[in-house]
N, C-alpha and C positions, 0 to 999 in steps of 0.2 A: 570531206573528199580531199585526198592529197593534190597539192598544187605541182604543176609541171616545173622542173627546174629551168632556171633562167638560161644555162649553158650546159652542154653535155659534150665531152670529148671522148671518143671511143677508139681504141686501139691506133692512137696516132704514132706515126713514125716519120721522122724527119732527117735527112742527111744533107749537109753542105759539102758535098765533094770529098769526104772523108769518113772518119767515124761517125756513127749516128748520134745526132744530139738527143733525140728521144726515139724509143723503140717500144711499141705497145704500150703508150701512155693512154690511160683513161682517168677522167676526173668529172665530177658534177659541181655546179655552183648553184646552190638553192637560194630562194628569195630571202633577203634580209641577212645574207651571210657576210660576215666581216673577216677577211682572210688576208694573212700574212704570206707572202711568197718570198721565200729565203733560200740562199745558196751562195756559193763562192763567186766571185767575179769571173765571169766567162762560163759558168755552169749552164747557161741558157735561160736565165729568168726573163730577160726582155724578149728573147725569141718565143718562149712560151706564151708570154702575155700578147704578143702579135698574132700568134696562132689563135689565142682566145678571141681577140678583136676581129679576126678574119682577114687580116693583113698579110699574112704568110699562109700559103696553102701547103698543107702536109703532103709527104710523098705518098703516104697511106692512112687510111682511118677516116673518121667522120666527126664533123663539127655540126652540132645541132643547136640552133636558137629558135624556140617556139615563135609563130607568127605574132606580130605586135610588140615583141620584146626588143626594148632598145639597149643597145650596148655602146658605151662611150669610152674612148681610149685617149689617155694623155701620154703623149710620147716625149721622149727626152729632147729630141730636136724637131720641133714642129715646123711644118712647111707653111710659111705665111705669104707665099707668092700670090699676086693677084689682089691683095688688100692694102688699102692705103694707111690705115692706121691699126693699132693693136685692138682697139675697141671694135672696129669693123670686122677684124677676124673673129674676136670672141662672141660677138653677136650674131655671126652669120648663120647659126643653125637654130636661132629663136624665132617664134611667131612674131609678127608686127605687133608693136606696142609693149614688148617684154623685154626691151633692152635695159630696163632699169636693173635687171637681175645682174647683168654685167658690171654695172656701176656699183652695186653692192659688193659683188666679189673683188672687184679692183680695189676698193677702199680697204678690204680685209687683207688682200695680199699685196697691197702697196705699190700699185703701178698706175700711171695715168693713161687711160684709155685712148687719150688724143695723141699719144706719142706715135710719130710716123714709124712705119714698118722698118724703112730704109735705115733709120738711125737708132733703132731699138737694139739694146744690148741682148746677148744669149739668155741672161737671167730674166730680162723683161718679156722675151718671146715666151719663156718657159711660163711664166706667171699668167700671160695672156691665155696660154693653153690651157692652164689649170682652171682660170676664171671661166673659159668656154665650158668646160666639163661640169663645172659646179653650177653654172647658170642653167645649162641644159637639164641637169639632174636625171640622167637616164636610168633605168631600173637596174643596170649593172655598170658600175664604173671601174675601170682598169687604170690604176695609177702608177706609173713608172717613175720613181724617185721624185715624189711631188714636193718634198721639203728641201731639195737642193736649190740653192739661191734665195731661200726665204729666211728672213731674219726669225728670231724667236717669237716675236709678238705675232708675227704672220703665221708661224707653225702653230701657235696656240689657237689662233682664229680658225684655221683649217680644222684642227683637232676637234674643236666645238661644233663646228659645221658638220663633220662627218659623224660626230656622236649623236647628232640629232636627226640625220637623214634616214629616210626609209629605203633608200637604195641600197643594194648589195654592193660590196666593193672588194677588189683584190688589189693589194698595195704592195709594192717593192720599195724598201727603204733600208738605209744604213742606220737610221735615227731609233735606237733601242726604246727611248721614252715614247715616241710616236707610236711605234709597233705596240708596245706594251698597253698604251692608254686605249687603243682601238680594236685590237685584233682579238677574234673569238674562235679562230681556227688557224692552223698552220700547214702550209704547203712547203715541202723542203725538197729541193732539187739536189741531188747528189749523184754524180757519174750517170747521168742519163735516166735515173729512176726518181720518180716523184713519189714521195712518202706524204701521207696526210695525218695530221694529229688534231682531234676535236678539242683543241684548247689553244688559248691565245699564245703569243710569243713568250709570255713571262717564264714559262718552263721550257722553252725550246732547247737551250743549251745543254740542260740536264739530259733531256730526251735524246739529243744528238749523240752525247758522249755514251748513253746507255746502249744505243744501236751500234755504234762504233766498237764498243767493248764486246757486244755478242757477236759482231763479224770477226773480231780478232780471234775470239775463242773458237769460232766455227772453223777459221783458217787454220788455226794451230791443230785442231784435231784432224783436219783434212791433210796437213802436212805430215803428222804422226802416221796416219793410215798410209800415205804414200811411202813414207820410209820403210814401213813394216812390210808392204807388199813388194817393194824393191828389193829388199834384203831377201825375201822368200824366193823372188824371181831368179837372183844370183845363186843363193845356196841350194834351194830346192831343185833347180834345173841341173846344176852340177852334181847334185847327189843321185838323182833318178835318171838323169840324162833323157828325160821325157818331158816335153812341155805340156803344161796345163794351159792350153790355149784360151780357155775362158777366163782364167785368172789373169792371164798376161793382157787380154783385151780389157778386162776391167781396171788394171793398173793403168793402161793408156787413157781409159775414160777419166780416171781421177786425176792424171796429169793435165788433160786438157780442160777439166773443170776448174783445176787451180790456176791454170794459165789464163783462163777467161776472166778470172776476178780481176775487176779493175782497182788498181791501187788508189788509195785516197790522195787527193792533191795535197801536197804539203803546204806549210805557210811559208810565206816570203821569209828570207834570212836576214831580217832587219837586225842591224847592230849599230849602235852609236858609240863613238870612241871619244871620251873627253880629252880636251887638248891639255895645254898648259893649265895649271890652276889658276883662276882669276884671283883678283883681290876679293876681299869680304864684301866690299861695296861694289855693286855692279853698275847701278844707274841711281843717280839722284837728280830728280827734277824738282825745281823750286819756283812756284809762281808762274808756270809757263802758260802762255795764251797763243792762240792761232786763231785769225780770222780770214776767211775768202771772200771779199765782197761783203754780202749781208749774213753770210754763213759763219756762225761761231763754232769753231771745233773744240777749243778748250779755253777756260778762262781762270787764271790763278790756280792751276792744277799743281798739287804736290805729290810726289810719289818717290819712296825709297825701295830699291830692289836689291836684295842681298843674295850672295852666292847660294845656289841651291833652291831659290824661290821658283814656284810655278805660278805665273800671273796670267789669268784669263781676262780678255777684254770683250765685253758683251754691249749690245745696244742694237737699235734699228739699223737697217741698211742705210748707208749714206750719211750716217751720223758723224763719221770721221774716225773710226777705230783704226784703220790702216794709216791714216794720217798721223794720229796720235803715236802709233807704234814707231812710225819713221822718225818723229821728233825725238823719241825717247833713246833711239840708236844713233842719232846724230846726222841722219840722212836729210832731214829737213830742219831748218833753224826755227825755233819759236819766234813770235813777234816780240814777246816780252818774257822775261824769266830767264832761268838758266838750266841746261842740262850737263851734268858732268858724269863722264863714264869711268869705270873702273880701270884698273891696271891689267895688262896681259889678256885682253879680250880677243878671242877668236870666234867671229860670228858666222853662222850658217843659216840661210833664209829659205823656207819653203813658202813660195808666194802663190796666191789664189788664183792668178791669171795664168800660171804655168809659163810665165814669160821666159824662164831659163831653158825652155825646150824650143828647138827649131822645128816647126811642124813639117816643113818640106824635106828635112834630112831624116836619115834613118836613125834607129835605136843605136846602131853601132856608131854612126857618126857623131851623135849627140854625146856619147860617152867619150870616144877617142879624140874628139875636137874640143873637149873642155880643157883649158890650159892647166887647171889645177889637178886634172886626172891623167894628162898626157905623159907617156913614157918615152924619153928621148930615144929616137931611132927604131921605135917600134910601132907599127900601125895596127897590131891586133892585141896590144895589152893595154890595160888601164891601171892607174896608180890607185889602190884601195888602202887607205890609211897607211900610206907609205910603202906598200909591198905590191910589186907588179902582179897582175892577174889577167887571164886571157878574158876578153871582152864577153865571149859567148858564155863562159863559166859564170862571170859575174852576174850576167843577165839571167842565167838559169837560177841563181840565188832569189831573183825577185820573180820567179815563176813565169819567165819568157822562154819559149823554145827557140831552137837555132834558126827556124824558118823566120820567126819574127826579127831577128837581129838586123836583117837587111830591109825591113819593111819601113815605110815612111811613118813618123810619129803621128801625122794627121789621121792614119788609119786605126789608130788605137782607140779603145773605149775610155771613158773619163777615168775609171778605176785603174786602167792599165797606165794611163799618163800619169796619175798620182803615183803609181809604184815606181815608174821610172824616174820621176822626180826625186823620190826618196832614195833611189839608188844613187843619183848624183850627190844628194845631200850628205848621205851615209859613208861615202867614199873618203870624206875629209874629216879631220879631227876639229873639235869646236868645243867652247865652254859657254857660249850663249847661243841659244836655238830660237829662232823666230818662226813660228808656225802660223800662216795666215790661211785660215780655212782648210786645214789638212785632211779633215774628215769627209769632204764632198767625195763622192763615188767609191770609197774603199768599202769592202765588205765587212761584215761584223767580226769575222776571224782576224783580218789584218788590223782592224781597230783594236782589238784585244791585244795583239802583238805589240802594236805601237804604244799602247798604254803601259805595258809591262816595260818595254825599252825605256820610255820616259821616266818610269819610277826608278830604274837603276842608273839612269843618266847622272853623272857627276856634276853637270853644269847647271845652268840656269835657263828656264823656259819661258818665253812670252807667247801667248796663244790668243788667236782670234778664232772664235767658233761659234756656231749656232746650234752644236749638239750638246744639249743639256746634260745628257749622260756622260758623255765624253768629259765635259767640263767638271762634273761632279767626281769623277774618278781620278782626274789629274791635277786640278788647280788647288793651290794652297791659299789663294787669294783672287778675288774677282773685282775688276774695275768696270763699273756700269757707266756707259755714256748715254745720257738720258735726254740730249738736245739742248740747244741754247747754251752751249759751253759747259753744261754741268757734267761733271765726271767725279764718281765718288769710288773709293776703294773699300771693299768688305772682305772680312776674313772668310776663307772657306770657298766652296764651288758654287754652281748655280742654285742650288736648293737653299744653301745658306743665305746667298744674297736675296732670293725670293722671299724668304721668311724675314729677313732684316730690312728690305726696303721701306720707307716710311708708310707707304699705303698699306702694305700686308700688316705692319705692326699695328698700326691704328685700327684696322679691320678686326684683326684677332683680339686685341685688347678689348674692343667694344663688344665683341662676342662672347668672350670668355666668362664674364660675370653672369650675364642673363641666361646662358644656355642651360644651366641647371635648373633654374627656375622654371624655364619653358618645359623642360622635360618632365618635371615634377607635375606641373598643370596637366600636361597631356596624360600622364599616367593615372591621374585621378579620373579622366573622363571615360576611359573604357579599359576593361581587362584584355590582356593578350596584346600582341604587337601587330602593327600594320606592316604592309609590305616595306614601306619606306623605312620604318623602324627597325625591322629586321635587317634590312641592308646595313643601316647605320650600325647596328650592333655588331655585325660581322666585320665592318671595316674599323671599328674602334680599336681593336688590339693593335693593328698595323700603325694606326695614328699614334697611339701611345708609344709603340716601339720607336718610331721614327723621332718623336719629340725626346724621348730619352736619349737616343744616339746623338742628336743635335745638343742636348744639354751637357752630355760627356764631352763633345768636340769642344764646345765653348768653354767648358771648365778647365780642359787641357790647355786651350789657347790662353786663358787668363792666368794660368799657373806660371807663366814665364816671369821669372823675378824682376826683370827690367822692363816689362812691357809698359807699365804705367808712366815711367820717366821717358822711355824711348819714344813711345806712340801713344800719347794720351788720349787722341781722339779714337783711335781703334779700340783702346782699353774701355772707353765710355760706351761706344757703340756695342761692343761684345756684352758688356755688363747689362745694358738695355735689353739686348736680344735674349740673354739668359733668363733675365726676369720674365720677359713676355712668354718665353716658352715654359717656364715653370708654372705660369698662370694658366696657360692653355693645357698643360698636362693635367693640373688639378682639375680643371673644368671637364676634361675628356674622362678622367677617372669617375668623377661624380656622375657624369651622363651614362657611363657604361654600367655603373652600380645600379642605377635607377632603371635603365632598360633591362638589366638582368633580373631585377626584382619583378618587374613588370611581366617578363617572359615567363617567370616562375609561377 
């Protein structure tokens, strides 16, 4: 017998004082579903999730949740009023005696349940809201940007929990790796329409481009038909001096159809201009250490950053990534050791707190009031890379409309605040770019554009991020802060670091040799493949392909003629890493051959 869906929306229409956010929207969430909800910033993702949660009532349509089904919602800005501590809030929906569930979630998400609500940061409040949802384990979980303010270890913990849960969930996230790991279907909001694809996020971007290409082709055909009919209307009417009113009405209908088609929202016009070329050496840190009370940020840390490097800094929240970054650019002095900066540096900073934005001032005032962007004698112009431009025109480049120009910054969403800060950052030239958590709240399309821009940027980039996919796409080196003052530099992005860190190397090395023996023994036990073996056989080509790509990258890295003399430690680590990957590849190939033979 078919089970009833957990949630059903039928013919939902919603308008917030202007154009409809949704019109005639219908969707169903079944038991056990794992759904990625994607779309541009401002497309209505959070609004739709609130409709699903029953927190926003639609103007028209029906929301149906069967009796007894529980729906939980983790919002971006939870209301904790009335609770003394984060733990009190997180445990408020649990039966007596089950508060231990909050303790488990708090350990994984890295916050202290005893923290008073009055002193908790925004990130701690969000983690408490997420812990509350995970502890309650409703049959349908609605997760709005759950990875924001989580470090990579906490994200991996959350991934593991969601992978094992029996609950269905719908998630909004900019974190590609998170979406790829968990989603099995995709809901895409685009210009008020919700499209569904019964596959995970992995192939979403190809699907989106196909849909847009089909739209463009249909639009071109309609335009050609309108031109043809318009030509007939002029030439035919003149020749016969008698109107074919049916055809004229049809032309009017075609024009109405064309005008009703909503143009796709463009991408923000992001552009970075490199300033004066810096010296070859940008930063050299030798033996730097920093201690605050009992907390050791770094101890005896060395790092050389050359022009054009893209260095990512990773590690748990609170480990000191931002502090290390400030030491490297000379903003904070180390307790011991030295930092020397290169010549002709022009530094631009994107800070995670958005402190460069005045929340009470308007977007207009935030731009025109910036001394670096001020145009002498003009209140409606800003200086963009040395050229005056009208403030509204510049805001439109970053997808803000004229009405928003006079709105207070505090009214903006997280993604809009990030875009505004990027607008300020990109108005000036620079050759050293400091990006502290730039990916929070940005949609996937803007992240793509930012990645492309960084790829073309002539200067040097220092990046703090918890977005594993973004680090992989951007970084040429990764500095891992692991606590107790230990900081180590690795070549490559997050995946390269994850494979090279000592625990991973030891684990793979231990498994590489016996894996083929284990598979041989299993193959002798029975003919045919088990479900687990079939899954492994399907996955092995991807594993081998990834290992081959990593070996190629490491080989290229090691091919630098002066690497051994210039950076012997990195040379040694890369050599160890390539040997480990070659062993793992040989084991994977052996395992694949044995499973193929058994399957045959």
